[in-house]
FIMIGU-197071 format. One record per residue (C-alpha): residue number from 1; residue in one letter; chain; z, y, x. Coordinates in Angstrom, 2 decimals, padded with zeros to 5 digits. Layout:
<recs>
<rec NUM,'A','A',<Z,Y,X>>
...
</recs>
This chain:
<recs>
<rec 1,'X','A',<029.30,006.87,089.13>>
<rec 2,'X','A',<031.28,008.33,086.74>>
<rec 3,'X','A',<031.81,007.18,082.84>>
<rec 4,'X','A',<032.02,010.33,080.16>>
<rec 5,'X','A',<033.41,008.67,076.77>>
<rec 6,'X','A',<032.52,009.36,074.18>>
<rec 7,'X','A',<034.22,008.24,070.78>>
<rec 8,'X','A',<032.72,009.74,066.81>>
<rec 9,'X','A',<035.86,008.82,063.80>>
<rec 10,'X','A',<033.25,008.98,060.18>>
<rec 11,'X','A',<036.68,008.26,058.41>>
<rec 12,'X','A',<037.60,012.07,059.73>>
<rec 13,'X','A',<036.41,014.28,058.34>>
<rec 14,'X','A',<036.79,018.24,059.26>>
<rec 15,'X','A',<034.54,020.44,056.94>>
<rec 16,'X','A',<030.77,021.61,057.15>>
<rec 17,'X','A',<028.63,021.99,059.50>>
<rec 18,'X','A',<027.81,025.28,059.84>>
<rec 19,'X','A',<024.24,026.76,060.60>>
<rec 20,'X','A',<024.24,027.47,064.20>>
<rec 21,'X','A',<020.59,027.09,064.91>>
<rec 22,'X','A',<019.42,030.00,062.65>>
<rec 23,'X','A',<016.73,032.78,064.77>>
<rec 24,'X','A',<015.58,035.85,064.84>>
<rec 25,'X','A',<011.74,035.94,062.96>>
<rec 26,'X','A',<009.99,033.67,061.66>>
<rec 27,'X','A',<006.59,031.76,062.05>>
<rec 28,'X','A',<003.00,033.50,063.27>>
<rec 29,'X','A',<-000.06,032.47,062.91>>
<rec 30,'X','A',<-002.47,033.22,066.29>>
<rec 31,'X','A',<-006.12,032.02,067.32>>
<rec 32,'X','A',<-005.93,029.71,064.92>>
<rec 33,'X','A',<-002.74,028.05,065.59>>
<rec 34,'X','A',<001.07,028.20,063.33>>
<rec 35,'X','A',<004.38,026.72,064.21>>
<rec 36,'X','A',<005.16,027.26,060.83>>
<rec 37,'X','A',<005.70,023.30,060.04>>
<rec 38,'X','A',<008.38,023.49,063.45>>
<rec 39,'X','A',<011.04,026.32,061.39>>
<rec 40,'X','A',<010.58,023.40,058.09>>
<rec 41,'X','A',<010.98,020.36,060.69>>
<rec 42,'X','A',<014.27,021.98,062.52>>
<rec 43,'X','A',<015.42,023.01,058.02>>
<rec 44,'X','A',<016.25,026.99,060.19>>
<rec 45,'X','A',<018.37,028.21,057.39>>
<rec 46,'X','A',<017.96,031.76,058.50>>
<rec 47,'X','A',<015.00,034.33,059.57>>
<rec 48,'X','A',<017.14,038.15,061.05>>
<rec 49,'X','A',<014.05,040.56,061.38>>
<rec 50,'X','A',<015.35,042.86,064.09>>
<rec 51,'X','A',<012.41,044.02,066.47>>
<rec 52,'X','A',<009.95,042.31,064.26>>
<rec 53,'X','A',<008.03,045.91,064.81>>
<rec 54,'X','A',<006.95,044.21,068.27>>
<rec 55,'X','A',<005.17,041.57,067.29>>
<rec 56,'X','A',<001.26,041.93,065.77>>
<rec 57,'X','A',<001.80,037.89,064.02>>
<rec 58,'X','A',<003.98,039.62,061.91>>
<rec 59,'X','A',<002.14,043.34,061.15>>
<rec 60,'X','A',<003.72,045.59,063.91>>
<rec 61,'X','A',<003.72,048.89,063.69>>
<rec 62,'X','A',<003.68,048.25,059.75>>
<rec 63,'X','A',<006.49,046.00,059.00>>
<rec 64,'X','A',<010.34,046.16,058.17>>
<rec 65,'X','A',<011.84,049.21,060.62>>
<rec 66,'X','A',<013.01,051.75,058.02>>
<rec 67,'X','A',<010.32,054.47,059.84>>
<rec 68,'X','A',<007.69,052.11,058.77>>
<rec 69,'X','A',<008.04,051.16,055.14>>
<rec 70,'X','A',<008.96,055.24,054.99>>
<rec 71,'X','A',<007.49,056.54,057.06>>
<rec 72,'X','A',<007.56,060.21,055.76>>
<rec 73,'X','A',<011.78,060.96,055.87>>
<rec 74,'X','A',<010.26,064.07,054.52>>
<rec 75,'X','A',<008.72,062.31,051.02>>
<rec 76,'X','A',<010.48,061.90,047.20>>
<rec 77,'X','A',<012.74,058.34,047.93>>
<rec 78,'X','A',<012.76,057.80,044.32>>
<rec 79,'X','A',<008.97,057.40,044.62>>
<rec 80,'X','A',<007.52,054.09,045.32>>
<rec 81,'X','A',<004.33,056.15,047.04>>
<rec 82,'X','A',<006.48,057.09,049.68>>
<rec 83,'X','A',<006.50,053.34,050.45>>
<rec 84,'X','A',<004.86,051.00,052.47>>
<rec 85,'X','A',<005.95,047.09,051.53>>
<rec 86,'X','A',<002.73,045.88,052.09>>
<rec 87,'X','A',<002.87,044.03,055.99>>
<rec 88,'X','A',<006.90,043.88,055.21>>
<rec 89,'X','A',<006.05,041.53,051.68>>
<rec 90,'X','A',<003.52,039.35,053.78>>
<rec 91,'X','A',<006.00,038.71,056.68>>
<rec 92,'X','A',<009.02,037.99,053.59>>
<rec 93,'X','A',<006.58,035.45,052.67>>
<rec 94,'X','A',<005.96,033.61,055.95>>
<rec 95,'X','A',<009.42,033.10,056.72>>
<rec 96,'X','A',<011.03,032.33,053.09>>
<rec 97,'X','A',<007.11,029.90,052.77>>
<rec 98,'X','A',<008.88,027.20,055.60>>
<rec 99,'X','A',<012.22,027.10,053.60>>
<rec 100,'X','A',<014.41,029.86,055.60>>
<rec 101,'X','A',<016.11,032.33,054.06>>
<rec 102,'X','A',<015.93,035.88,054.93>>
<rec 103,'X','A',<018.30,038.49,057.21>>
<rec 104,'X','A',<017.37,041.63,056.52>>
<rec 105,'X','A',<018.13,044.32,059.70>>
<rec 106,'X','A',<018.01,048.07,058.00>>
<rec 107,'X','A',<017.32,050.24,060.68>>
<rec 108,'X','A',<014.75,050.04,063.77>>
<rec 109,'X','A',<013.92,047.82,066.95>>
<rec 110,'X','A',<015.37,049.32,069.88>>
<rec 111,'X','A',<012.82,051.64,071.72>>
<rec 112,'X','A',<012.59,051.57,075.73>>
<rec 113,'X','A',<010.50,054.80,075.83>>
<rec 114,'X','A',<010.92,058.06,077.53>>
<rec 115,'X','A',<010.69,059.98,073.30>>
<rec 116,'X','A',<012.89,058.03,070.19>>
<rec 117,'X','A',<012.24,057.49,067.04>>
<rec 118,'X','A',<013.94,055.38,065.04>>
<rec 119,'X','A',<017.19,054.97,067.21>>
<rec 120,'X','A',<017.14,059.04,066.19>>
<rec 121,'X','A',<020.13,059.52,063.56>>
<rec 122,'X','A',<018.33,060.15,060.45>>
<rec 123,'X','A',<018.65,063.80,059.39>>
<rec 124,'X','A',<020.18,062.55,055.93>>
<rec 125,'X','A',<022.66,059.95,055.76>>
<rec 126,'X','A',<022.38,059.86,052.19>>
<rec 127,'X','A',<018.86,059.97,051.74>>
<rec 128,'X','A',<019.03,057.12,054.63>>
<rec 129,'X','A',<021.41,055.31,052.06>>
<rec 130,'X','A',<018.85,055.24,048.87>>
<rec 131,'X','A',<015.99,054.44,051.10>>
<rec 132,'X','A',<017.75,051.39,052.33>>
<rec 133,'X','A',<018.28,051.43,048.09>>
<rec 134,'X','A',<015.15,051.17,047.57>>
<rec 135,'X','A',<013.99,048.39,050.04>>
<rec 136,'X','A',<016.92,046.81,048.72>>
<rec 137,'X','A',<015.42,047.10,044.82>>
<rec 138,'X','A',<011.52,046.36,046.02>>
<rec 139,'X','A',<012.63,043.02,047.35>>
<rec 140,'X','A',<015.10,041.55,045.40>>
<rec 141,'X','A',<014.53,043.40,041.23>>
<rec 142,'X','A',<010.67,044.08,041.73>>
<rec 143,'X','A',<010.87,047.35,041.89>>
<rec 144,'X','A',<007.66,049.04,042.67>>
<rec 145,'X','A',<005.33,046.33,042.38>>
<rec 146,'X','A',<008.14,044.29,044.45>>
<rec 147,'X','A',<009.78,040.92,044.45>>
<rec 148,'X','A',<012.91,038.81,043.58>>
<rec 149,'X','A',<013.21,037.12,046.73>>
<rec 150,'X','A',<017.35,036.72,046.46>>
<rec 151,'X','A',<017.69,038.48,049.86>>
<rec 152,'X','A',<021.21,038.17,050.73>>
<rec 153,'X','A',<022.65,039.65,054.00>>
<rec 154,'X','A',<021.71,043.36,054.62>>
<rec 155,'X','A',<022.35,044.19,058.17>>
<rec 156,'X','A',<022.96,048.07,058.73>>
<rec 157,'X','A',<021.79,049.28,062.20>>
<rec 158,'X','A',<021.54,047.15,065.28>>
<rec 159,'X','A',<023.22,047.85,068.45>>
<rec 160,'X','A',<023.99,051.35,067.88>>
<rec 161,'X','A',<026.69,051.43,071.09>>
<rec 162,'X','A',<023.59,050.60,073.04>>
<rec 163,'X','A',<022.75,054.37,073.81>>
<rec 164,'X','A',<019.94,055.78,073.56>>
<rec 165,'X','A',<017.38,052.87,072.99>>
<rec 166,'X','A',<019.55,051.81,069.43>>
<rec 167,'X','A',<021.26,054.82,068.27>>
<rec 168,'X','A',<020.44,058.26,070.17>>
<rec 169,'X','A',<023.13,060.54,069.21>>
<rec 170,'X','A',<027.55,060.21,069.63>>
<rec 171,'X','A',<029.68,057.27,068.17>>
<rec 172,'X','A',<031.55,059.22,065.50>>
<rec 173,'X','A',<027.99,060.00,063.79>>
<rec 174,'X','A',<027.07,056.33,063.59>>
<rec 175,'X','A',<030.39,055.39,062.02>>
<rec 176,'X','A',<029.85,058.05,059.32>>
<rec 177,'X','A',<026.35,056.70,058.21>>
<rec 178,'X','A',<027.69,052.54,058.71>>
<rec 179,'X','A',<030.17,054.26,055.98>>
<rec 180,'X','A',<027.66,056.33,053.66>>
<rec 181,'X','A',<025.25,053.35,053.38>>
<rec 182,'X','A',<028.11,050.57,053.05>>
<rec 183,'X','A',<029.62,052.24,050.09>>
<rec 184,'X','A',<026.69,053.22,048.80>>
<rec 185,'X','A',<025.04,050.04,049.20>>
<rec 186,'X','A',<028.24,048.18,048.13>>
<rec 187,'X','A',<028.15,049.86,044.39>>
<rec 188,'X','A',<024.34,049.70,044.29>>
<rec 189,'X','A',<024.58,045.60,044.79>>
<rec 190,'X','A',<028.41,044.13,045.07>>
<rec 191,'X','A',<027.38,040.72,044.51>>
<rec 192,'X','A',<025.18,041.48,047.90>>
<rec 193,'X','A',<026.85,041.01,051.14>>
<rec 194,'X','A',<026.64,043.95,053.30>>
<rec 195,'X','A',<027.41,044.56,056.89>>
<rec 196,'X','A',<027.04,044.99,060.33>>
<rec 197,'X','A',<026.73,046.74,062.60>>
<rec 198,'X','A',<025.17,044.16,065.57>>
<rec 199,'X','A',<027.38,045.84,068.36>>
<rec 200,'X','A',<025.86,044.63,071.92>>
<rec 201,'X','A',<029.21,042.56,072.53>>
<rec 202,'X','A',<033.03,042.75,071.07>>
<rec 203,'X','A',<034.21,043.66,074.44>>
<rec 204,'X','A',<033.05,047.22,073.81>>
<rec 205,'X','A',<036.11,047.92,072.30>>
<rec 206,'X','A',<035.70,051.49,073.54>>
<rec 207,'X','A',<032.80,051.33,070.58>>
<rec 208,'X','A',<034.83,048.69,068.68>>
<rec 209,'X','A',<038.32,049.56,068.51>>
<rec 210,'X','A',<037.22,053.57,067.22>>
<rec 211,'X','A',<034.88,051.97,064.72>>
<rec 212,'X','A',<037.23,049.91,062.74>>
<rec 213,'X','A',<040.22,053.12,062.88>>
<rec 214,'X','A',<037.22,054.93,060.99>>
<rec 215,'X','A',<036.14,052.35,058.84>>
<rec 216,'X','A',<039.33,051.91,057.85>>
<rec 217,'X','A',<041.40,054.71,057.73>>
<rec 218,'X','A',<041.45,054.98,054.17>>
<rec 219,'X','A',<044.08,052.35,053.64>>
<rec 220,'X','A',<043.49,051.97,050.18>>
<rec 221,'X','A',<039.80,051.62,049.80>>
<rec 222,'X','A',<038.31,051.21,053.50>>
<rec 223,'X','A',<034.48,051.03,053.62>>
<rec 224,'X','A',<033.22,047.73,053.14>>
<rec 225,'X','A',<032.01,045.21,055.48>>
<rec 226,'X','A',<031.03,041.73,054.16>>
<rec 227,'X','A',<030.17,040.44,057.85>>
<rec 228,'X','A',<030.89,041.87,061.35>>
<rec 229,'X','A',<027.77,040.95,063.45>>
<rec 230,'X','A',<027.66,041.40,066.89>>
<rec 231,'X','A',<025.73,040.22,070.28>>
<rec 232,'X','A',<026.34,038.09,073.20>>
<rec 233,'X','A',<024.06,037.48,076.24>>
<rec 234,'X','A',<025.56,034.53,079.02>>
<rec 235,'X','A',<025.84,031.48,080.81>>
<rec 236,'X','A',<028.26,029.55,079.37>>
<rec 237,'X','A',<028.88,028.28,076.23>>
<rec 238,'X','A',<032.51,028.58,076.59>>
<rec 239,'X','A',<032.13,032.29,077.08>>
<rec 240,'X','A',<030.36,032.35,073.47>>
<rec 241,'X','A',<032.97,030.58,071.62>>
<rec 242,'X','A',<035.69,033.21,073.52>>
<rec 243,'X','A',<033.96,035.85,072.24>>
<rec 244,'X','A',<033.45,034.56,068.38>>
<rec 245,'X','A',<037.06,034.02,068.11>>
<rec 246,'X','A',<037.80,037.57,069.86>>
<rec 247,'X','A',<035.08,039.05,066.58>>
<rec 248,'X','A',<037.27,036.77,064.34>>
<rec 249,'X','A',<040.97,038.46,065.75>>
<rec 250,'X','A',<039.11,041.82,065.49>>
<rec 251,'X','A',<038.64,041.80,061.97>>
<rec 252,'X','A',<041.34,039.45,061.22>>
<rec 253,'X','A',<043.54,042.29,062.67>>
<rec 254,'X','A',<042.21,045.20,060.80>>
<rec 255,'X','A',<041.73,043.48,057.48>>
<rec 256,'X','A',<038.76,042.02,056.92>>
<rec 257,'X','A',<039.88,038.77,056.73>>
<rec 258,'X','A',<037.26,037.63,054.53>>
<rec 259,'X','A',<034.32,038.50,056.46>>
<rec 260,'X','A',<032.19,036.58,057.72>>
<rec 261,'X','A',<031.34,036.51,061.51>>
<rec 262,'X','A',<027.77,036.33,062.93>>
<rec 263,'X','A',<026.48,036.71,066.47>>
<rec 264,'X','A',<023.26,037.34,065.87>>
<rec 265,'X','A',<021.70,037.87,069.48>>
<rec 266,'X','A',<022.55,035.56,072.38>>
<rec 267,'X','A',<020.38,033.47,074.64>>
<rec 268,'X','A',<020.53,032.54,078.48>>
<rec 269,'X','A',<021.25,035.55,081.09>>
<rec 270,'X','A',<022.52,035.06,084.28>>
<rec 271,'X','A',<022.63,038.83,084.75>>
<rec 272,'X','A',<021.01,042.23,083.20>>
<rec 273,'X','A',<020.97,043.12,087.13>>
<rec 274,'X','A',<020.15,042.23,090.15>>
<rec 275,'X','A',<015.62,041.89,089.22>>
<rec 276,'X','A',<015.88,038.08,091.27>>
<rec 277,'X','A',<018.89,037.38,088.03>>
<rec 278,'X','A',<017.12,038.58,085.47>>
<rec 279,'X','A',<013.70,036.45,086.49>>
<rec 280,'X','A',<015.84,033.76,086.98>>
<rec 281,'X','A',<017.40,034.39,083.52>>
<rec 282,'X','A',<013.36,034.47,081.79>>
<rec 283,'X','A',<012.43,031.22,083.41>>
<rec 284,'X','A',<015.43,028.69,082.58>>
<rec 285,'X','A',<015.35,029.80,078.79>>
<rec 286,'X','A',<012.16,027.65,078.06>>
<rec 287,'X','A',<013.40,024.97,080.60>>
<rec 288,'X','A',<015.49,022.38,080.06>>
<rec 289,'X','A',<018.25,023.48,081.83>>
<rec 290,'X','A',<017.83,026.05,078.47>>
<rec 291,'X','A',<017.74,023.53,076.16>>
<rec 292,'X','A',<020.64,022.03,077.07>>
<rec 293,'X','A',<022.56,025.50,076.71>>
<rec 294,'X','A',<021.39,026.47,073.36>>
<rec 295,'X','A',<022.73,023.00,072.42>>
<rec 296,'X','A',<026.20,022.87,074.06>>
<rec 297,'X','A',<026.20,026.45,072.53>>
<rec 298,'X','A',<026.01,025.74,069.01>>
<rec 299,'X','A',<027.79,023.02,069.65>>
<rec 300,'X','A',<030.65,025.68,071.40>>
<rec 301,'X','A',<030.32,027.69,067.84>>
<rec 302,'X','A',<031.00,025.09,065.61>>
<rec 303,'X','A',<033.51,024.69,066.95>>
<rec 304,'X','A',<035.16,028.05,067.40>>
<rec 305,'X','A',<035.60,030.81,064.13>>
<rec 306,'X','A',<032.31,031.31,063.75>>
<rec 307,'X','A',<030.41,031.38,060.81>>
<rec 308,'X','A',<027.04,031.98,061.86>>
<rec 309,'X','A',<024.88,032.48,065.35>>
<rec 310,'X','A',<021.74,033.31,065.42>>
<rec 311,'X','A',<019.62,032.73,068.50>>
<rec 312,'X','A',<016.95,035.97,069.81>>
<rec 313,'X','A',<014.49,034.82,069.51>>
<rec 314,'X','A',<011.75,033.07,067.72>>
<rec 315,'X','A',<009.28,035.68,068.52>>
<rec 316,'X','A',<006.19,034.09,071.02>>
<rec 317,'X','A',<004.90,036.99,072.32>>
<rec 318,'X','A',<008.24,037.85,074.13>>
<rec 319,'X','A',<010.73,036.62,077.41>>
<rec 320,'X','A',<013.00,035.55,075.01>>
<rec 321,'X','A',<011.50,032.68,073.29>>
<rec 322,'X','A',<011.71,030.02,074.42>>
<rec 323,'X','A',<011.78,027.25,071.67>>
<rec 324,'X','A',<007.82,027.79,071.58>>
<rec 325,'X','A',<004.77,027.78,074.42>>
<rec 326,'X','A',<002.96,031.21,073.44>>
<rec 327,'X','A',<-000.38,029.89,073.48>>
<rec 328,'X','A',<-000.53,026.91,071.77>>
<rec 329,'X','A',<002.57,027.67,069.58>>
<rec 330,'X','A',<003.83,023.93,070.06>>
<rec 331,'X','A',<007.63,023.41,070.40>>
<rec 332,'X','A',<009.01,024.12,073.88>>
<rec 333,'X','A',<012.23,021.54,074.98>>
<rec 334,'X','A',<014.76,024.09,073.27>>
<rec 335,'X','A',<012.93,024.12,069.89>>
<rec 336,'X','A',<014.06,019.64,070.45>>
<rec 337,'X','A',<018.05,020.63,070.44>>
<rec 338,'X','A',<017.67,023.17,067.82>>
<rec 339,'X','A',<016.11,020.40,065.82>>
<rec 340,'X','A',<018.48,018.27,067.06>>
<rec 341,'X','A',<021.07,020.28,065.87>>
<rec 342,'X','A',<019.30,020.66,062.36>>
<rec 343,'X','A',<020.04,016.84,061.91>>
<rec 344,'X','A',<024.00,017.65,061.72>>
<rec 345,'X','A',<023.22,020.80,059.72>>
<rec 346,'X','A',<020.96,018.12,057.06>>
<rec 347,'X','A',<024.07,015.67,056.77>>
<rec 348,'X','A',<025.79,018.05,056.07>>
<rec 349,'X','A',<030.08,016.47,057.18>>
<rec 350,'X','A',<031.69,017.47,060.30>>
<rec 351,'X','A',<033.51,014.17,060.88>>
<rec 352,'X','A',<036.04,013.81,064.84>>
<rec 353,'X','A',<033.56,013.95,067.88>>
<rec 354,'X','A',<035.25,013.47,070.91>>
<rec 355,'X','A',<034.34,014.09,074.07>>
<rec 356,'X','A',<036.29,013.17,077.36>>
<rec 357,'X','A',<034.85,015.72,079.84>>
<rec 358,'X','A',<034.24,019.82,078.95>>
<rec 359,'X','A',<030.73,019.56,080.54>>
<rec 360,'X','A',<029.56,017.10,077.80>>
<rec 361,'X','A',<030.32,019.07,074.30>>
<rec 362,'X','A',<029.73,016.34,071.22>>
<rec 363,'X','A',<029.47,016.86,067.35>>
<rec 364,'X','A',<028.67,013.95,064.85>>
<rec 365,'X','A',<027.81,014.92,061.07>>
<rec 366,'X','A',<027.98,012.08,058.19>>
<rec 367,'X','A',<025.98,012.26,054.80>>
<rec 368,'X','A',<027.54,013.07,051.70>>
<rec 369,'X','A',<026.38,009.68,050.59>>
<rec 370,'X','A',<027.74,007.52,053.72>>
<rec 371,'X','A',<024.64,006.25,054.41>>
<rec 372,'X','A',<023.52,008.06,057.08>>
<rec 373,'X','A',<025.13,009.60,060.12>>
<rec 374,'X','A',<024.64,011.08,064.03>>
<rec 375,'X','A',<026.50,012.01,067.02>>
<rec 376,'X','A',<025.06,014.66,069.38>>
<rec 377,'X','A',<026.06,014.98,072.61>>
<rec 378,'X','A',<024.64,017.58,075.76>>
<rec 379,'X','A',<025.74,017.45,079.57>>
<rec 380,'X','A',<025.59,021.59,080.06>>
<rec 381,'X','A',<027.05,023.48,083.40>>
<rec 382,'X','A',<025.31,026.47,085.16>>
<rec 383,'X','A',<023.84,024.73,087.83>>
<rec 384,'X','A',<021.30,026.38,089.65>>
<rec 385,'X','A',<018.60,023.61,089.02>>
<rec 386,'X','A',<015.98,024.46,086.09>>
<rec 387,'X','A',<014.12,021.19,085.95>>
<rec 388,'X','A',<016.36,018.51,085.54>>
<rec 389,'X','A',<016.46,017.31,088.98>>
<rec 390,'X','A',<019.84,016.95,089.24>>
<rec 391,'X','A',<021.92,015.46,092.50>>
<rec 392,'X','A',<023.44,012.13,092.54>>
<rec 393,'X','A',<027.13,014.27,091.97>>
<rec 394,'X','A',<025.69,015.57,088.06>>
<rec 395,'X','A',<024.43,012.49,086.86>>
<rec 396,'X','A',<026.87,010.75,084.97>>
<rec 397,'X','A',<027.45,007.70,082.39>>
<rec 398,'X','A',<028.16,007.98,079.04>>
<rec 399,'X','A',<029.55,005.19,076.97>>
<rec 400,'X','A',<029.26,006.17,073.02>>
<rec 401,'X','A',<030.57,004.70,070.11>>
<rec 402,'X','A',<032.13,004.84,067.01>>
<rec 403,'X','A',<034.21,003.77,064.04>>
<rec 404,'X','A',<034.39,003.77,060.05>>
<rec 405,'X','A',<030.54,004.06,059.73>>
<rec 406,'X','A',<029.33,000.21,058.72>>
<rec 407,'X','A',<032.34,-001.59,057.02>>
<rec 408,'X','A',<030.52,-005.01,058.13>>
<rec 409,'X','A',<027.20,-003.89,057.35>>
<rec 410,'X','A',<024.32,-004.23,059.86>>
<rec 411,'X','A',<023.57,-000.18,061.30>>
<rec 412,'X','A',<020.80,000.53,063.03>>
<rec 413,'X','A',<020.99,003.28,066.06>>
<rec 414,'X','A',<018.22,005.28,066.99>>
<rec 415,'X','A',<018.66,007.24,070.19>>
<rec 416,'X','A',<016.69,010.67,070.94>>
<rec 417,'X','A',<016.70,012.12,074.20>>
<rec 418,'X','A',<015.41,015.56,075.36>>
<rec 419,'X','A',<014.97,014.79,078.92>>
<rec 420,'X','A',<012.94,015.06,081.96>>
<rec 421,'X','A',<010.24,012.48,080.43>>
<rec 422,'X','A',<007.07,014.11,079.21>>
<rec 423,'X','A',<006.41,012.09,075.47>>
<rec 424,'X','A',<006.56,015.28,073.91>>
<rec 425,'X','A',<010.10,015.83,075.52>>
<rec 426,'X','A',<011.96,012.95,073.46>>
<rec 427,'X','A',<012.14,009.52,074.14>>
<rec 428,'X','A',<013.28,006.75,070.93>>
<rec 429,'X','A',<015.08,003.90,071.68>>
<rec 430,'X','A',<016.81,001.80,069.27>>
<rec 431,'X','A',<019.02,-000.78,068.50>>
<rec 432,'X','A',<020.92,-002.52,066.38>>
<rec 433,'X','A',<024.12,-003.39,065.70>>
<rec 434,'X','A',<027.16,-005.33,063.46>>
<rec 435,'X','A',<030.17,-004.15,062.69>>
<rec 436,'X','A',<032.43,-001.12,061.78>>
<rec 437,'X','A',<032.00,-000.28,065.70>>
<rec 438,'X','A',<029.28,000.44,068.91>>
<rec 439,'X','A',<028.77,000.81,071.72>>
<rec 440,'X','A',<026.11,001.69,074.14>>
<rec 441,'X','A',<025.85,002.59,077.98>>
<rec 442,'X','A',<023.67,005.01,079.26>>
<rec 443,'X','A',<022.24,006.89,082.38>>
<rec 444,'X','A',<023.52,010.86,081.77>>
<rec 445,'X','A',<021.39,013.31,084.81>>
<rec 446,'X','A',<022.83,016.91,084.14>>
<rec 447,'X','A',<021.03,019.01,081.13>>
<rec 448,'X','A',<020.72,015.26,078.89>>
<rec 449,'X','A',<020.73,015.73,075.52>>
<rec 450,'X','A',<021.15,011.93,073.10>>
<rec 451,'X','A',<020.70,012.11,069.17>>
<rec 452,'X','A',<022.73,009.20,068.03>>
<rec 453,'X','A',<021.36,008.40,064.21>>
<rec 454,'X','A',<022.96,005.85,062.52>>
<rec 455,'X','A',<021.77,003.88,059.07>>
<rec 456,'X','A',<023.33,001.00,056.88>>
</recs>
């Protein structure tokens, strides 16, 4: 049986562990159950508000979307009475109440129906921008009996390259809307992050090249874009990382070298068609294979140029949710690997970690005081099995060791597994090592995750 070697050097700092475990949408309550504490436990950094309008738990259909908050476009945008913030405010409170921050999508949910409402281009782009301005003032400056939430990220639209479900109009009209809205909002709120456009993929150059050409046509005064957001549904972490690096290249090429790159919709999709492939994808998402996919993607993106990753979706009433049981709201296995990554995020500083097998991704981190460290690894490849029952040739041995942590002191090493065990999807094993290095060898079936937590 093959032995895979994982090693970490806690003296070789690489930078910060990045927020790769953010999600779309926040906590919810249903039939007396709530998953709020699990958001807190996993230290989920941000919740993006796209498609919240689908979920009754968030106040659908009266929450977040522009046409929900400002239902009569002919009304006076300067009059607080023209706005309905009630359920959206409640939703913001739910997100911030678990310690997460809001990533606010300005626009509307995707519309698969035969008639479009929010996907239609606004009648007046300048007025639409002023409506967005007042929503921001309500959330951050107390306007219209509002709040001081300090929401930093404001995203203009969602998937305008997806016709007609998200934008039922020519691409050129969206380019104009983005420019008008971005310039107006940035002039009103220079310290906030204004960006977008949340495209379906960086591969869609037929949309993106004209978009970037348009917003940079005035070389002396390009359209503001503090972050570039995009989406990707795939089956491999390498594909996700490749698209992250392409997004960085594209922004740099057009002069947006300081813009953050944010992949704020992603999940496992084998193929959108035929139906059998899509059904397989939905079954994979909450499975053990889904958990390994999630963690492998987060680690791969941590090692890419990407700034921020947001899983789609934490809404409990959708097949895209692999985190929570839709009835009990208790965590599923993919949640546990999100939690595992959060432990590195809490520690803060990434250190050098190396795997000699490309299918076993690894990352490691150490706390600022040097008293706690962690090594995280996951065995994933796009095998057809979802239940963790692997063939013998898909089971390896892994040797985990480290250096530069103990300095002669006793070290407690806790091993946490996400695998086929039924003990709340996790098993804990404790071993104690002495000296400056440690090592342990485990059997590693496909889709297994191991979190090693070291404490002095």
